[in-house]
C-alpha angles and dihedrals in degrees: 000000000000113000094240092055097054114127125204132207132214092286091071092051092046091051091052090046090055091048091050092052091047091052091051090052094048098051127057096226130325114325093351092143098036126093110187120213116248112274094016123130090253092050092052091048090055090063089071088066123087118244118267115276125226090280091057094251122141122211138200123213108227137176132206136179116222134175116269113267095027117109119205088205096056109105090184093074131060130229103249102190095161089062104032109026113108087215095054106034107005137073093293096051121124140161088255094057092046092054092044091053093048089052093048093049091051092048093050094038091229143065093202102104142096131234118234136190115234093207125056093211089060093047093051098050111120108256127167089220090069098051110125092018135108128241115224124196118205135184102208124186111236093240088058094060112111095200146320120240125211107231093209095053092044095048092048092047090052091051093241127140110275120230127205110241100248097224090054091073093064091045093047093045091059092053094043094046092052091049095046094044088058094044093044091235123143139227103026098234105253094161094044091050091054093046093048090048093054094041092051091060096040092053095056119103122230095265091053091050093048089050090056097041100093116049135184097216134355144154107299089231092068108038139081122200126223123210126184121251125274103045112214109253091232090063092064107106098183138010110264117270127220119242095249090048090054093047093048091054094056117108114262 
């Protein structure tokens, strides 16, 4: 059977779930034992984190859109993604998303969590899917993060069109230009880089994608962060904003 058509049963997901739990036990918080070299992808991602406070904690600024009337700090209510998620029951739902969510829930052992943007500019982009919702801003300590999801793996698992993280072009250009300047080759293969990037993900089978779904550290342009529900009230950095309020505050 062609590699890209391989299907995987529950055993593959259970194996990844065990590995995820083992990793969480072996490291005292995300990236606790990793020191990224200057200029690396991991090092640039760390700049999105706030400096350590006096207690030595490090925080991430995160943003999430939630339906009006739902509080992410209310432990008396459950996260009901099957009913309220736009990707499971709304206009954006698909069989691919439903299977991807089922796999993720099994790997994490819970469906009680919220998805967060790691970049404010991404969270504040005008999107019709967020109309009528509220934007929450959270300052979460790194040890409170449930997991970090690779956007590329998630999008491919769900069967959705993959996008090239825009800032990656500038980063890749620098590497490619340096290589090609030395080799005397021109131009420095922008289109080929993008094609190879997309092809590399599309050729992975489901087990490969599941194995790359949860990451320790990555470029902030290509991750989403998961936090358990409920969110501690003290993590809320700002009262939630309505969609029209967010849109009206954008530069014109």
